[in-house]
C-alpha atoms as an extended CHARMM CRD file, in Angstrom:
* protein
*
       277  EXT
         1         1  UNK       CA            -10.9480000000       17.9270000000      -26.8060000000  PROA      1               0.0000000000
         2         2  UNK       CA            -10.8970000000       21.7070000000      -26.6240000000  PROA      2               0.0000000000
         3         3  UNK       CA             -7.2480000000       21.8070000000      -25.5550000000  PROA      3               0.0000000000
         4         4  UNK       CA             -6.2160000000       19.9260000000      -28.6880000000  PROA      4               0.0000000000
         5         5  UNK       CA             -7.7320000000       22.6360000000      -30.8900000000  PROA      5               0.0000000000
         6         6  UNK       CA             -7.2480000000       25.8730000000      -28.9510000000  PROA      6               0.0000000000
         7         7  UNK       CA             -3.8040000000       27.3440000000      -28.3770000000  PROA      7               0.0000000000
         8         8  UNK       CA             -4.7680000000       28.6310000000      -24.9230000000  PROA      8               0.0000000000
         9         9  UNK       CA             -7.5790000000       27.5560000000      -22.5940000000  PROA      9               0.0000000000
        10        10  UNK       CA             -8.6820000000       29.0990000000      -19.3030000000  PROA      10              0.0000000000
        11        11  UNK       CA            -10.5610000000       26.8710000000      -16.8580000000  PROA      11              0.0000000000
        12        12  UNK       CA            -12.5330000000       28.8800000000      -14.3030000000  PROA      12              0.0000000000
        13        13  UNK       CA            -13.4100000000       26.9510000000      -11.1480000000  PROA      13              0.0000000000
        14        14  UNK       CA            -15.4760000000       27.7220000000       -8.0850000000  PROA      14              0.0000000000
        15        15  UNK       CA            -13.9040000000       27.0580000000       -4.7020000000  PROA      15              0.0000000000
        16        16  UNK       CA            -16.1800000000       24.7280000000       -2.7680000000  PROA      16              0.0000000000
        17        17  UNK       CA            -16.1700000000       22.8950000000        0.5320000000  PROA      17              0.0000000000
        18        18  UNK       CA            -17.3250000000       19.3300000000        0.1400000000  PROA      18              0.0000000000
        19        19  UNK       CA            -15.9090000000       16.1860000000        1.6560000000  PROA      19              0.0000000000
        20        20  UNK       CA            -12.2350000000       15.3080000000        1.6850000000  PROA      20              0.0000000000
        21        21  UNK       CA            -12.9330000000       12.5630000000       -0.8550000000  PROA      21              0.0000000000
        22        22  UNK       CA            -14.5010000000       15.0440000000       -3.2460000000  PROA      22              0.0000000000
        23        23  UNK       CA            -11.7430000000       17.5860000000       -2.7340000000  PROA      23              0.0000000000
        24        24  UNK       CA             -9.0190000000       15.0010000000       -3.3050000000  PROA      24              0.0000000000
        25        25  UNK       CA            -10.6840000000       13.7520000000       -6.4600000000  PROA      25              0.0000000000
        26        26  UNK       CA            -11.0700000000       17.2770000000       -7.7450000000  PROA      26              0.0000000000
        27        27  UNK       CA             -7.4580000000       18.0670000000       -6.8790000000  PROA      27              0.0000000000
        28        28  UNK       CA             -6.2190000000       15.0600000000       -8.8390000000  PROA      28              0.0000000000
        29        29  UNK       CA             -8.4470000000       15.8920000000      -11.7850000000  PROA      29              0.0000000000
        30        30  UNK       CA             -7.2460000000       19.4960000000      -11.9570000000  PROA      30              0.0000000000
        31        31  UNK       CA             -3.6090000000       18.3930000000      -11.7280000000  PROA      31              0.0000000000
        32        32  UNK       CA             -4.0580000000       16.4170000000      -14.9390000000  PROA      32              0.0000000000
        33        33  UNK       CA             -5.2180000000       19.1910000000      -17.2440000000  PROA      33              0.0000000000
        34        34  UNK       CA             -3.1140000000       19.6990000000      -20.4040000000  PROA      34              0.0000000000
        35        35  UNK       CA             -0.2130000000       22.1510000000      -20.3820000000  PROA      35              0.0000000000
        36        36  UNK       CA             -2.0560000000       24.7570000000      -22.4280000000  PROA      36              0.0000000000
        37        37  UNK       CA             -4.8580000000       24.9750000000      -19.8360000000  PROA      37              0.0000000000
        38        38  UNK       CA             -4.6010000000       27.6130000000      -17.0930000000  PROA      38              0.0000000000
        39        39  UNK       CA             -6.7880000000       27.2350000000      -14.0030000000  PROA      39              0.0000000000
        40        40  UNK       CA             -8.2800000000       30.5380000000      -12.8730000000  PROA      40              0.0000000000
        41        41  UNK       CA            -10.6670000000       31.5930000000      -10.1170000000  PROA      41              0.0000000000
        42        42  UNK       CA            -14.4030000000       32.1220000000      -10.3860000000  PROA      42              0.0000000000
        43        43  UNK       CA            -15.7480000000       34.7350000000      -12.7860000000  PROA      43              0.0000000000
        44        44  UNK       CA            -17.1890000000       37.8420000000      -11.1360000000  PROA      44              0.0000000000
        45        45  UNK       CA            -18.2610000000       39.9950000000      -14.0710000000  PROA      45              0.0000000000
        46        46  UNK       CA            -18.6530000000       39.9300000000      -17.8360000000  PROA      46              0.0000000000
        47        47  UNK       CA            -18.3040000000       43.5430000000      -18.9210000000  PROA      47              0.0000000000
        48        48  UNK       CA            -20.4570000000       44.7280000000      -21.8520000000  PROA      48              0.0000000000
        49        49  UNK       CA            -18.8080000000       44.4890000000      -25.2380000000  PROA      49              0.0000000000
        50        50  UNK       CA            -17.5700000000       47.9170000000      -26.3850000000  PROA      50              0.0000000000
        51        51  UNK       CA            -18.4080000000       47.0480000000      -29.9710000000  PROA      51              0.0000000000
        52        52  UNK       CA            -20.5510000000       44.0310000000      -30.8150000000  PROA      52              0.0000000000
        53        53  UNK       CA            -19.1700000000       43.9370000000      -34.3420000000  PROA      53              0.0000000000
        54        54  UNK       CA            -15.6680000000       43.2550000000      -32.9850000000  PROA      54              0.0000000000
        55        55  UNK       CA            -16.8290000000       40.0430000000      -31.3370000000  PROA      55              0.0000000000
        56        56  UNK       CA            -15.7390000000       38.5020000000      -28.0480000000  PROA      56              0.0000000000
        57        57  UNK       CA            -12.0710000000       39.3790000000      -28.3340000000  PROA      57              0.0000000000
        58        58  UNK       CA            -12.8590000000       42.9590000000      -27.3810000000  PROA      58              0.0000000000
        59        59  UNK       CA            -14.6720000000       41.8360000000      -24.2380000000  PROA      59              0.0000000000
        60        60  UNK       CA            -13.3020000000       41.9900000000      -20.6900000000  PROA      60              0.0000000000
        61        61  UNK       CA            -13.8200000000       39.4870000000      -17.8630000000  PROA      61              0.0000000000
        62        62  UNK       CA            -13.1300000000       40.1880000000      -14.1980000000  PROA      62              0.0000000000
        63        63  UNK       CA            -12.4550000000       37.3480000000      -11.7520000000  PROA      63              0.0000000000
        64        64  UNK       CA            -13.3980000000       37.3270000000       -8.0620000000  PROA      64              0.0000000000
        65        65  UNK       CA             -9.7340000000       37.8560000000       -7.1650000000  PROA      65              0.0000000000
        66        66  UNK       CA             -9.6350000000       41.0590000000       -9.2340000000  PROA      66              0.0000000000
        67        67  UNK       CA             -7.7910000000       39.6110000000      -12.2370000000  PROA      67              0.0000000000
        68        68  UNK       CA             -8.8060000000       41.1330000000      -15.5830000000  PROA      68              0.0000000000
        69        69  UNK       CA             -8.7370000000       38.9570000000      -18.7040000000  PROA      69              0.0000000000
        70        70  UNK       CA             -9.5280000000       39.6700000000      -22.3420000000  PROA      70              0.0000000000
        71        71  UNK       CA             -8.9250000000       38.4090000000      -25.8640000000  PROA      71              0.0000000000
        72        72  UNK       CA            -11.2230000000       35.3650000000      -25.8370000000  PROA      72              0.0000000000
        73        73  UNK       CA            -12.4850000000       33.7330000000      -29.0150000000  PROA      73              0.0000000000
        74        74  UNK       CA            -15.0740000000       31.4990000000      -27.3660000000  PROA      74              0.0000000000
        75        75  UNK       CA            -16.6770000000       31.1870000000      -23.9210000000  PROA      75              0.0000000000
        76        76  UNK       CA            -18.1770000000       27.8380000000      -22.9400000000  PROA      76              0.0000000000
        77        77  UNK       CA            -20.4340000000       27.5870000000      -19.8970000000  PROA      77              0.0000000000
        78        78  UNK       CA            -20.2510000000       24.2350000000      -18.0850000000  PROA      78              0.0000000000
        79        79  UNK       CA            -22.8540000000       24.8330000000      -15.4090000000  PROA      79              0.0000000000
        80        80  UNK       CA            -23.4560000000       21.2880000000      -14.2070000000  PROA      80              0.0000000000
        81        81  UNK       CA            -26.9600000000       19.9100000000      -13.9670000000  PROA      81              0.0000000000
        82        82  UNK       CA            -29.9540000000       19.3490000000      -11.7220000000  PROA      82              0.0000000000
        83        83  UNK       CA            -31.8830000000       16.1180000000      -11.4210000000  PROA      83              0.0000000000
        84        84  UNK       CA            -35.4100000000       16.2880000000      -12.7960000000  PROA      84              0.0000000000
        85        85  UNK       CA            -37.8330000000       13.7210000000      -14.1710000000  PROA      85              0.0000000000
        86        86  UNK       CA            -40.6900000000       15.6510000000      -15.8230000000  PROA      86              0.0000000000
        87        87  UNK       CA            -42.4010000000       12.3710000000      -16.6960000000  PROA      87              0.0000000000
        88        88  UNK       CA            -42.6400000000       11.5090000000      -12.9620000000  PROA      88              0.0000000000
        89        89  UNK       CA            -44.1330000000       14.7070000000      -11.4980000000  PROA      89              0.0000000000
        90        90  UNK       CA            -45.8330000000       12.7640000000       -8.7090000000  PROA      90              0.0000000000
        91        91  UNK       CA            -42.4020000000       11.9460000000       -7.2340000000  PROA      91              0.0000000000
        92        92  UNK       CA            -41.1120000000       15.5440000000       -7.1700000000  PROA      92              0.0000000000
        93        93  UNK       CA            -41.3660000000       17.8210000000       -4.1490000000  PROA      93              0.0000000000
        94        94  UNK       CA            -39.4620000000       21.0760000000       -4.5710000000  PROA      94              0.0000000000
        95        95  UNK       CA            -40.6430000000       22.3670000000       -1.1840000000  PROA      95              0.0000000000
        96        96  UNK       CA            -38.2370000000       20.1100000000        0.7270000000  PROA      96              0.0000000000
        97        97  UNK       CA            -34.6970000000       21.1490000000        1.6290000000  PROA      97              0.0000000000
        98        98  UNK       CA            -31.8040000000       18.6260000000        1.8380000000  PROA      98              0.0000000000
        99        99  UNK       CA            -32.3360000000       18.2660000000        5.6030000000  PROA      99              0.0000000000
       100       100  UNK       CA            -36.1020000000       17.7590000000        5.3050000000  PROA      100             0.0000000000
       101       101  UNK       CA            -38.2920000000       14.7320000000        4.6390000000  PROA      101             0.0000000000
       102       102  UNK       CA            -42.0250000000       14.1740000000        4.5440000000  PROA      102             0.0000000000
       103       103  UNK       CA            -43.2260000000       13.0710000000        8.0160000000  PROA      103             0.0000000000
       104       104  UNK       CA            -43.5150000000        9.2940000000        7.9670000000  PROA      104             0.0000000000
       105       105  UNK       CA            -46.7920000000        9.4010000000        9.8990000000  PROA      105             0.0000000000
       106       106  UNK       CA            -48.3850000000       11.4100000000        7.0740000000  PROA      106             0.0000000000
       107       107  UNK       CA            -48.5040000000        8.3030000000        4.9120000000  PROA      107             0.0000000000
       108       108  UNK       CA            -47.4660000000       10.3230000000        1.8650000000  PROA      108             0.0000000000
       109       109  UNK       CA            -44.7620000000        8.9200000000       -0.4470000000  PROA      109             0.0000000000
       110       110  UNK       CA            -41.2130000000       10.1840000000       -0.0360000000  PROA      110             0.0000000000
       111       111  UNK       CA            -40.0690000000       11.9530000000       -3.2260000000  PROA      111             0.0000000000
       112       112  UNK       CA            -37.2860000000       11.0440000000       -5.6170000000  PROA      112             0.0000000000
       113       113  UNK       CA            -36.2900000000       14.6360000000       -6.3070000000  PROA      113             0.0000000000
       114       114  UNK       CA            -36.4980000000       17.7890000000       -4.1920000000  PROA      114             0.0000000000
       115       115  UNK       CA            -34.1330000000       20.6720000000       -4.9800000000  PROA      115             0.0000000000
       116       116  UNK       CA            -32.5040000000       18.7800000000       -7.8600000000  PROA      116             0.0000000000
       117       117  UNK       CA            -29.1190000000       18.3660000000       -6.1730000000  PROA      117             0.0000000000
       118       118  UNK       CA            -29.5950000000       14.6410000000       -5.5550000000  PROA      118             0.0000000000
       119       119  UNK       CA            -31.8460000000       11.6140000000       -5.9160000000  PROA      119             0.0000000000
       120       120  UNK       CA            -33.2330000000       10.1980000000       -2.6800000000  PROA      120             0.0000000000
       121       121  UNK       CA            -35.4420000000        7.3610000000       -1.4170000000  PROA      121             0.0000000000
       122       122  UNK       CA            -33.4420000000        4.6260000000       -3.1730000000  PROA      122             0.0000000000
       123       123  UNK       CA            -32.6250000000        1.1480000000       -1.8860000000  PROA      123             0.0000000000
       124       124  UNK       CA            -28.9780000000        0.3470000000       -2.6170000000  PROA      124             0.0000000000
       125       125  UNK       CA            -29.0250000000        3.5260000000       -4.7240000000  PROA      125             0.0000000000
       126       126  UNK       CA            -30.8500000000        1.4690000000       -7.3390000000  PROA      126             0.0000000000
       127       127  UNK       CA            -34.5230000000        0.8330000000       -6.5220000000  PROA      127             0.0000000000
       128       128  UNK       CA            -37.0370000000        3.5550000000       -5.6990000000  PROA      128             0.0000000000
       129       129  UNK       CA            -38.4160000000        2.2520000000       -2.4200000000  PROA      129             0.0000000000
       130       130  UNK       CA            -41.9060000000        3.6510000000       -2.9770000000  PROA      130             0.0000000000
       131       131  UNK       CA            -42.1200000000        2.0240000000       -6.4160000000  PROA      131             0.0000000000
       132       132  UNK       CA            -39.3730000000       -0.5870000000       -7.0990000000  PROA      132             0.0000000000
       133       133  UNK       CA            -40.3660000000       -0.8680000000      -10.7630000000  PROA      133             0.0000000000
       134       134  UNK       CA            -38.5100000000        2.4400000000      -11.0960000000  PROA      134             0.0000000000
       135       135  UNK       CA            -34.7590000000        1.8950000000      -10.9820000000  PROA      135             0.0000000000
       136       136  UNK       CA            -31.5110000000        3.7730000000      -11.5020000000  PROA      136             0.0000000000
       137       137  UNK       CA            -28.0350000000        2.7410000000      -12.6400000000  PROA      137             0.0000000000
       138       138  UNK       CA            -24.8590000000        4.6100000000      -11.6970000000  PROA      138             0.0000000000
       139       139  UNK       CA            -26.3160000000        7.4920000000       -9.7060000000  PROA      139             0.0000000000
       140       140  UNK       CA            -23.3410000000        7.2170000000       -7.3420000000  PROA      140             0.0000000000
       141       141  UNK       CA            -20.2460000000        9.3770000000       -7.5780000000  PROA      141             0.0000000000
       142       142  UNK       CA            -16.7420000000        8.3510000000       -6.5770000000  PROA      142             0.0000000000
       143       143  UNK       CA            -16.9040000000        4.9630000000       -8.2970000000  PROA      143             0.0000000000
       144       144  UNK       CA            -15.2820000000        3.1630000000      -11.2130000000  PROA      144             0.0000000000
       145       145  UNK       CA            -18.2710000000        3.7330000000      -13.4440000000  PROA      145             0.0000000000
       146       146  UNK       CA            -17.8940000000        0.9480000000      -15.9890000000  PROA      146             0.0000000000
       147       147  UNK       CA            -17.0980000000       -1.8670000000      -13.5680000000  PROA      147             0.0000000000
       148       148  UNK       CA            -19.5570000000       -0.6850000000      -10.9040000000  PROA      148             0.0000000000
       149       149  UNK       CA            -22.4060000000       -0.4780000000      -13.4180000000  PROA      149             0.0000000000
       150       150  UNK       CA            -22.0290000000       -4.1890000000      -14.1650000000  PROA      150             0.0000000000
       151       151  UNK       CA            -23.2630000000       -4.9820000000      -10.6640000000  PROA      151             0.0000000000
       152       152  UNK       CA            -25.9500000000       -2.3150000000      -10.3240000000  PROA      152             0.0000000000
       153       153  UNK       CA            -27.4300000000       -3.1990000000      -13.7140000000  PROA      153             0.0000000000
       154       154  UNK       CA            -27.3190000000       -6.9070000000      -12.8450000000  PROA      154             0.0000000000
       155       155  UNK       CA            -29.2470000000       -6.2140000000       -9.6440000000  PROA      155             0.0000000000
       156       156  UNK       CA            -31.8820000000       -4.2870000000      -11.5480000000  PROA      156             0.0000000000
       157       157  UNK       CA            -32.1930000000       -6.8970000000      -14.2950000000  PROA      157             0.0000000000
       158       158  UNK       CA            -32.3150000000       -9.8720000000      -11.9280000000  PROA      158             0.0000000000
       159       159  UNK       CA            -34.9770000000       -8.3500000000       -9.6720000000  PROA      159             0.0000000000
       160       160  UNK       CA            -37.1570000000       -7.3050000000      -12.5750000000  PROA      160             0.0000000000
       161       161  UNK       CA            -36.7150000000      -10.7420000000      -14.1850000000  PROA      161             0.0000000000
       162       162  UNK       CA            -37.7820000000      -12.5030000000      -10.9940000000  PROA      162             0.0000000000
       163       163  UNK       CA            -34.3170000000      -13.9780000000      -10.3970000000  PROA      163             0.0000000000
       164       164  UNK       CA            -33.8110000000      -12.0330000000       -7.1600000000  PROA      164             0.0000000000
       165       165  UNK       CA            -36.0830000000      -10.6360000000       -4.4730000000  PROA      165             0.0000000000
       166       166  UNK       CA            -35.6420000000       -7.3510000000       -2.6380000000  PROA      166             0.0000000000
       167       167  UNK       CA            -36.5230000000       -7.0520000000        1.0380000000  PROA      167             0.0000000000
       168       168  UNK       CA            -39.8160000000       -5.6930000000        2.3070000000  PROA      168             0.0000000000
       169       169  UNK       CA            -40.6140000000       -2.0030000000        1.9400000000  PROA      169             0.0000000000
       170       170  UNK       CA            -40.4500000000       -1.6210000000        5.7240000000  PROA      170             0.0000000000
       171       171  UNK       CA            -36.9420000000       -3.0750000000        5.8810000000  PROA      171             0.0000000000
       172       172  UNK       CA            -35.7390000000       -1.0490000000        2.9020000000  PROA      172             0.0000000000
       173       173  UNK       CA            -36.8780000000        2.1500000000        4.6100000000  PROA      173             0.0000000000
       174       174  UNK       CA            -35.2530000000        1.1020000000        7.8820000000  PROA      174             0.0000000000
       175       175  UNK       CA            -31.8910000000        0.6760000000        6.1390000000  PROA      175             0.0000000000
       176       176  UNK       CA            -32.3660000000        3.9140000000        4.2580000000  PROA      176             0.0000000000
       177       177  UNK       CA            -33.1210000000        5.9920000000        7.3610000000  PROA      177             0.0000000000
       178       178  UNK       CA            -30.0680000000        4.5100000000        9.0710000000  PROA      178             0.0000000000
       179       179  UNK       CA            -27.9710000000        5.7020000000        6.1550000000  PROA      179             0.0000000000
       180       180  UNK       CA            -29.5130000000        9.1830000000        6.2700000000  PROA      180             0.0000000000
       181       181  UNK       CA            -28.6940000000        9.3090000000        9.9740000000  PROA      181             0.0000000000
       182       182  UNK       CA            -25.0740000000        8.3370000000        9.2610000000  PROA      182             0.0000000000
       183       183  UNK       CA            -24.9380000000       11.1650000000        6.7050000000  PROA      183             0.0000000000
       184       184  UNK       CA            -25.7510000000       13.6920000000        9.4120000000  PROA      184             0.0000000000
       185       185  UNK       CA            -29.5110000000       13.5730000000        8.9670000000  PROA      185             0.0000000000
       186       186  UNK       CA            -29.5280000000       15.2710000000        5.6000000000  PROA      186             0.0000000000
       187       187  UNK       CA            -29.3820000000       14.5910000000        1.9000000000  PROA      187             0.0000000000
       188       188  UNK       CA            -27.4760000000       16.6760000000       -0.6520000000  PROA      188             0.0000000000
       189       189  UNK       CA            -25.1930000000       16.2350000000       -3.6500000000  PROA      189             0.0000000000
       190       190  UNK       CA            -22.6860000000       14.2330000000       -1.5740000000  PROA      190             0.0000000000
       191       191  UNK       CA            -25.2440000000       11.7440000000       -0.2590000000  PROA      191             0.0000000000
       192       192  UNK       CA            -24.6200000000        9.3980000000       -3.1870000000  PROA      192             0.0000000000
       193       193  UNK       CA            -20.8240000000        9.6470000000       -2.9420000000  PROA      193             0.0000000000
       194       194  UNK       CA            -19.2830000000        6.2220000000       -2.2820000000  PROA      194             0.0000000000
       195       195  UNK       CA            -15.5300000000        6.2820000000       -2.7230000000  PROA      195             0.0000000000
       196       196  UNK       CA            -13.2630000000        3.2510000000       -2.9910000000  PROA      196             0.0000000000
       197       197  UNK       CA            -14.0320000000        1.5220000000        0.3240000000  PROA      197             0.0000000000
       198       198  UNK       CA            -17.7990000000        1.8800000000        0.2000000000  PROA      198             0.0000000000
       199       199  UNK       CA            -17.8480000000        0.9680000000       -3.4820000000  PROA      199             0.0000000000
       200       200  UNK       CA            -16.0220000000       -2.2740000000       -2.7040000000  PROA      200             0.0000000000
       201       201  UNK       CA            -18.3910000000       -2.9850000000        0.1780000000  PROA      201             0.0000000000
       202       202  UNK       CA            -21.3960000000       -2.3620000000       -2.0650000000  PROA      202             0.0000000000
       203       203  UNK       CA            -20.0590000000       -4.6880000000       -4.7610000000  PROA      203             0.0000000000
       204       204  UNK       CA            -19.3870000000       -7.4260000000       -2.2010000000  PROA      204             0.0000000000
       205       205  UNK       CA            -22.9440000000       -7.0930000000       -0.9360000000  PROA      205             0.0000000000
       206       206  UNK       CA            -24.4460000000       -7.2060000000       -4.4310000000  PROA      206             0.0000000000
       207       207  UNK       CA            -22.3810000000      -10.2290000000       -5.4730000000  PROA      207             0.0000000000
       208       208  UNK       CA            -23.2330000000      -12.1380000000       -2.2940000000  PROA      208             0.0000000000
       209       209  UNK       CA            -26.9250000000      -11.2700000000       -2.4010000000  PROA      209             0.0000000000
       210       210  UNK       CA            -27.4660000000      -11.9010000000       -6.1270000000  PROA      210             0.0000000000
       211       211  UNK       CA            -25.4880000000      -15.1520000000       -6.1880000000  PROA      211             0.0000000000
       212       212  UNK       CA            -27.4760000000      -16.4720000000       -3.2390000000  PROA      212             0.0000000000
       213       213  UNK       CA            -30.6890000000      -15.5120000000       -5.0120000000  PROA      213             0.0000000000
       214       214  UNK       CA            -29.4940000000      -17.2230000000       -8.2090000000  PROA      214             0.0000000000
       215       215  UNK       CA            -29.2730000000      -20.5230000000       -6.3450000000  PROA      215             0.0000000000
       216       216  UNK       CA            -32.9550000000      -20.2780000000       -5.4630000000  PROA      216             0.0000000000
       217       217  UNK       CA            -34.4500000000      -18.4890000000       -8.4580000000  PROA      217             0.0000000000
       218       218  UNK       CA            -32.0160000000      -19.3050000000      -11.2730000000  PROA      218             0.0000000000
       219       219  UNK       CA            -29.8700000000      -17.0570000000      -13.4030000000  PROA      219             0.0000000000
       220       220  UNK       CA            -26.1410000000      -16.6460000000      -13.7960000000  PROA      220             0.0000000000
       221       221  UNK       CA            -23.6550000000      -16.1600000000      -10.9820000000  PROA      221             0.0000000000
       222       222  UNK       CA            -21.7370000000      -12.8960000000      -10.7520000000  PROA      222             0.0000000000
       223       223  UNK       CA            -17.9600000000      -12.7800000000      -10.5380000000  PROA      223             0.0000000000
       224       224  UNK       CA            -16.3440000000      -10.3230000000       -8.1560000000  PROA      224             0.0000000000
       225       225  UNK       CA            -13.9430000000       -7.7570000000       -9.6780000000  PROA      225             0.0000000000
       226       226  UNK       CA            -10.3260000000       -8.7500000000      -10.2310000000  PROA      226             0.0000000000
       227       227  UNK       CA             -8.1790000000       -8.0040000000       -7.2030000000  PROA      227             0.0000000000
       228       228  UNK       CA             -5.5240000000       -6.3620000000       -9.3790000000  PROA      228             0.0000000000
       229       229  UNK       CA             -7.9470000000       -4.0080000000      -11.1180000000  PROA      229             0.0000000000
       230       230  UNK       CA             -6.4740000000       -0.9870000000       -9.3550000000  PROA      230             0.0000000000
       231       231  UNK       CA             -3.0430000000       -1.8180000000      -10.7530000000  PROA      231             0.0000000000
       232       232  UNK       CA             -4.6460000000       -2.0250000000      -14.1880000000  PROA      232             0.0000000000
       233       233  UNK       CA             -6.2310000000        1.3740000000      -13.6330000000  PROA      233             0.0000000000
       234       234  UNK       CA             -2.8600000000        2.7500000000      -12.5340000000  PROA      234             0.0000000000
       235       235  UNK       CA             -1.2300000000        1.5470000000      -15.7400000000  PROA      235             0.0000000000
       236       236  UNK       CA             -3.9590000000        3.1730000000      -17.7960000000  PROA      236             0.0000000000
       237       237  UNK       CA             -3.7070000000        6.4040000000      -15.7800000000  PROA      237             0.0000000000
       238       238  UNK       CA              0.0560000000        6.6300000000      -16.2210000000  PROA      238             0.0000000000
       239       239  UNK       CA             -0.3560000000        6.2440000000      -19.9740000000  PROA      239             0.0000000000
       240       240  UNK       CA             -3.0460000000        8.9170000000      -20.1070000000  PROA      240             0.0000000000
       241       241  UNK       CA             -1.5810000000       11.4160000000      -17.6190000000  PROA      241             0.0000000000
       242       242  UNK       CA              2.2280000000       11.0570000000      -17.7000000000  PROA      242             0.0000000000
       243       243  UNK       CA              2.8510000000       14.5930000000      -16.4180000000  PROA      243             0.0000000000
       244       244  UNK       CA              0.8360000000       13.9860000000      -13.2790000000  PROA      244             0.0000000000
       245       245  UNK       CA              2.3750000000       10.6080000000      -12.4830000000  PROA      245             0.0000000000
       246       246  UNK       CA              5.9260000000       11.8300000000      -13.0340000000  PROA      246             0.0000000000
       247       247  UNK       CA              5.6940000000       13.2360000000       -9.4930000000  PROA      247             0.0000000000
       248       248  UNK       CA              6.8020000000       10.5230000000       -7.0480000000  PROA      248             0.0000000000
       249       249  UNK       CA              4.3240000000       11.6990000000       -4.4090000000  PROA      249             0.0000000000
       250       250  UNK       CA              1.4880000000       10.6690000000       -6.6760000000  PROA      250             0.0000000000
       251       251  UNK       CA              2.5180000000        7.0340000000       -6.3440000000  PROA      251             0.0000000000
       252       252  UNK       CA              1.6210000000        6.9580000000       -2.6580000000  PROA      252             0.0000000000
       253       253  UNK       CA             -1.3770000000        4.7180000000       -3.2660000000  PROA      253             0.0000000000
       254       254  UNK       CA              0.8140000000        2.0130000000       -4.7550000000  PROA      254             0.0000000000
       255       255  UNK       CA              1.8730000000       -0.8960000000       -2.5790000000  PROA      255             0.0000000000
       256       256  UNK       CA              5.3920000000       -0.6610000000       -3.9380000000  PROA      256             0.0000000000
       257       257  UNK       CA              7.0300000000        2.2580000000       -5.6900000000  PROA      257             0.0000000000
       258       258  UNK       CA              9.5630000000       -0.0790000000       -7.2730000000  PROA      258             0.0000000000
       259       259  UNK       CA              6.7910000000       -2.2360000000       -8.6600000000  PROA      259             0.0000000000
       260       260  UNK       CA              5.0660000000        0.8680000000       -9.9450000000  PROA      260             0.0000000000
       261       261  UNK       CA              8.2470000000        2.0270000000      -11.6670000000  PROA      261             0.0000000000
       262       262  UNK       CA              8.3220000000       -1.2680000000      -13.5310000000  PROA      262             0.0000000000
       263       263  UNK       CA              4.7250000000       -0.7650000000      -14.6180000000  PROA      263             0.0000000000
       264       264  UNK       CA              5.5830000000        2.7450000000      -15.6890000000  PROA      264             0.0000000000
       265       265  UNK       CA              8.4570000000        1.5610000000      -17.8990000000  PROA      265             0.0000000000
       266       266  UNK       CA              6.0670000000       -0.9080000000      -19.4850000000  PROA      266             0.0000000000
       267       267  UNK       CA              3.5640000000        1.8630000000      -20.1590000000  PROA      267             0.0000000000
       268       268  UNK       CA              6.2350000000        4.1300000000      -21.6180000000  PROA      268             0.0000000000
       269       269  UNK       CA              7.3770000000        1.3620000000      -23.9460000000  PROA      269             0.0000000000
       270       270  UNK       CA              3.8120000000        0.5470000000      -24.9060000000  PROA      270             0.0000000000
       271       271  UNK       CA              3.0280000000        4.2210000000      -25.5400000000  PROA      271             0.0000000000
       272       272  UNK       CA              6.0990000000        4.5640000000      -27.7730000000  PROA      272             0.0000000000
       273       273  UNK       CA              5.0160000000        1.5910000000      -29.8660000000  PROA      273             0.0000000000
       274       274  UNK       CA              1.4150000000        2.8210000000      -29.9930000000  PROA      274             0.0000000000
       275       275  UNK       CA              2.4460000000        6.3120000000      -31.1410000000  PROA      275             0.0000000000
       276       276  UNK       CA              4.5100000000        4.8470000000      -33.9850000000  PROA      276             0.0000000000
       277       277  UNK       CA              1.8630000000        2.5600000000      -35.4540000000  PROA      277             0.0000000000
């Protein structure tokens, strides 16, 4: 981690709109940064170095709010990414905007990638509807990645192994267009955002569907996630981010603050033992 090596770190962030779920997740993430990390606004200008031989420390940075900073040893750009599959050029269409699709009556395939902000045309966010032999795992945001991937990867493996059947192309598109309509008739980087409730609903659907298919086509049965997994996650989070969870308001998602306090004492004791191994 950078913060474990550097004495002082500045984290420049861009203010964005987004959904409440995204904003809340971002807010929680930013509240957990180490104490030697200062959150600053977006960068407006990198001024030319007065003397290249002096290195970065002589450079000056201006933020959008007018703040002037200097004395940096390193600058790391974390610019995010765009989706692209150069080996599948036939499924790219950069001419489409997030609110545009290819007219269905044209008979042309709907693309996987348009402006690079998202992946579209997927059934259950796993199977490319136009060509189900192309699949994706964990394209969703707002999920518990490791546990959620167990079910998406099982769906992919079982279908490709012949142990589960997906619905007809017509029905997959019908469900997909309904979802696009619910999303306001447009795609975008938030189209694949699930969040806790929709993640749970998706897992329930996958478990029910795949277990029913296993009865007919063979293969193992899936087990639904443990009901107390969120409490387990809370315990882990408290151990990892004690400063954040020391604020009582951050326990609002717990069913019982008293119960949570007990978990917290356990974590503190466990952390003390761990740190003295």
